Legacy VTK file of the C-alpha trace (Angstrom):
# vtk DataFile Version 3.0
C-alpha trace
ASCII
DATASET POLYDATA
POINTS 150 float
31.395 -104.039 -0.077
28.465 -101.953 -1.187
29.512 -99.248 -3.766
27.521 -96.590 -1.913
29.141 -97.547 1.360
32.587 -97.455 -0.286
31.953 -94.018 -1.822
30.727 -92.677 1.547
33.748 -94.185 3.316
36.152 -92.594 0.775
34.379 -89.229 1.096
34.557 -89.344 4.919
38.197 -90.386 4.866
39.122 -87.519 2.507
37.041 -85.008 4.464
38.446 -85.966 7.867
42.029 -86.010 6.671
44.190 -83.340 8.371
45.636 -82.299 5.015
42.122 -81.515 3.705
41.438 -79.366 6.774
44.712 -77.467 6.289
44.070 -76.914 2.573
40.548 -75.586 3.159
41.701 -73.318 5.994
44.401 -71.864 3.725
41.898 -71.469 0.888
39.390 -69.703 3.134
42.002 -67.385 4.640
43.364 -66.532 1.174
39.828 -65.941 -0.150
39.045 -63.659 2.810
42.294 -61.739 2.236
41.511 -61.309 -1.473
37.969 -60.205 -0.692
39.226 -57.534 1.733
41.717 -56.279 -0.871
39.033 -56.099 -3.559
36.713 -54.126 -1.258
39.560 -51.769 -0.323
40.415 -51.243 -4.003
36.791 -50.558 -4.955
36.412 -48.045 -2.103
39.630 -46.242 -3.048
38.667 -46.106 -6.733
35.231 -44.772 -5.809
36.811 -42.076 -3.654
39.238 -41.192 -6.433
36.469 -40.879 -9.011
34.366 -38.809 -6.607
37.310 -36.524 -5.887
38.058 -36.067 -9.579
34.387 -35.312 -10.297
34.177 -32.715 -7.513
37.487 -31.168 -8.575
36.392 -30.908 -12.217
33.050 -29.435 -11.191
34.798 -26.891 -8.957
37.314 -25.898 -11.632
34.564 -25.609 -14.242
32.358 -23.549 -11.944
35.159 -21.153 -10.987
36.334 -20.915 -14.611
32.821 -20.112 -15.796
32.370 -17.525 -13.068
35.650 -15.773 -13.896
34.912 -15.931 -17.649
31.496 -14.366 -17.114
32.963 -11.625 -14.905
35.664 -10.930 -17.502
33.116 -10.797 -20.337
30.797 -8.485 -18.382
33.475 -6.081 -17.170
35.718 -5.807 -20.223
33.279 -6.414 -23.094
36.076 -7.911 -25.229
35.920 -8.216 -28.984
36.048 -11.596 -30.709
39.794 -11.343 -31.518
40.507 -10.568 -27.845
38.437 -13.580 -26.768
40.199 -15.841 -29.268
43.612 -14.579 -28.232
42.810 -15.105 -24.532
41.566 -18.636 -25.274
44.680 -19.400 -27.284
46.884 -18.091 -24.464
44.995 -20.217 -21.935
45.299 -23.411 -23.992
48.930 -22.690 -24.798
49.718 -22.127 -21.119
48.023 -25.366 -20.088
49.827 -27.349 -22.785
53.179 -25.817 -21.820
52.609 -26.731 -18.174
51.683 -30.306 -19.083
54.719 -30.603 -21.371
57.058 -29.334 -18.621
55.523 -31.762 -16.112
55.968 -34.687 -18.512
59.588 -33.740 -19.185
60.272 -33.464 -15.443
58.664 -36.842 -14.750
60.606 -38.524 -17.561
63.837 -37.095 -16.221
63.135 -37.937 -12.561
61.582 -41.373 -13.060
63.519 -42.778 -16.009
66.550 -40.535 -16.424
65.408 -39.521 -19.911
65.891 -35.958 -20.979
64.024 -34.851 -24.054
64.867 -31.461 -25.490
62.071 -30.203 -27.689
62.352 -27.009 -29.711
60.545 -24.074 -28.134
56.933 -23.612 -29.117
56.574 -20.423 -31.169
54.011 -17.890 -30.099
50.987 -17.941 -32.360
49.814 -14.692 -33.821
46.213 -14.350 -34.946
45.955 -14.118 -38.709
45.045 -10.718 -40.146
42.149 -12.296 -42.029
40.263 -12.909 -38.766
40.431 -9.300 -37.662
39.585 -7.938 -41.124
36.703 -10.389 -41.559
35.303 -9.456 -38.170
35.607 -5.748 -38.824
34.011 -6.160 -42.284
31.076 -8.123 -40.903
30.467 -5.596 -38.143
30.295 -2.736 -40.629
26.890 -1.600 -41.856
25.393 -3.508 -44.757
25.751 -2.064 -48.236
22.654 -0.281 -49.559
22.847 -2.166 -52.862
22.261 -5.499 -51.124
19.319 -4.385 -49.000
15.822 -5.468 -50.136
14.649 -1.849 -50.496
17.509 -1.004 -52.892
16.947 -4.020 -55.137
13.189 -3.516 -55.294
12.453 -7.037 -54.076
10.232 -7.648 -51.128
11.067 -10.323 -48.557
LINES 1 151
150 0 1 2 3 4 5 6 7 8 9 10 11 12 13 14 15 16 17 18 19 20 21 22 23 24 25 26 27 28 29 30 31 32 33 34 35 36 37 38 39 40 41 42 43 44 45 46 47 48 49 50 51 52 53 54 55 56 57 58 59 60 61 62 63 64 65 66 67 68 69 70 71 72 73 74 75 76 77 78 79 80 81 82 83 84 85 86 87 88 89 90 91 92 93 94 95 96 97 98 99 100 101 102 103 104 105 106 107 108 109 110 111 112 113 114 115 116 117 118 119 120 121 122 123 124 125 126 127 128 129 130 131 132 133 134 135 136 137 138 139 140 141 142 143 144 145 146 147 148 149
């Protein structure tokens, strides 16, 4: 028998076999199912990222607006601004720590008791440095007092 004819006959026999048809149908259905799941996952991840971006933008915008209003209405000093920032960061960290502890307890049954976080007090050096720098400059250091021109 001709080798080309034999190869064609073997190919046709394998292709027309019912087992080949079943295998390819299963492969195509599984590929279609995987493709649908990948598309669904990509769409959900895109929506999640979009939602997170909009949420962060909204929080940032509202935070900036309230910070500007607070700065314009109260005219706080630098120590007041630093203390408000420290209180904000401390509050956020405390909330995150409580959430993590709750999740560990609810999900895994672990209970972690951490010592309480002490309240931070601003050092006296910050307030004295700020008040010293806001005072008028000494006449001995001014260019007119030293006789040097700038």
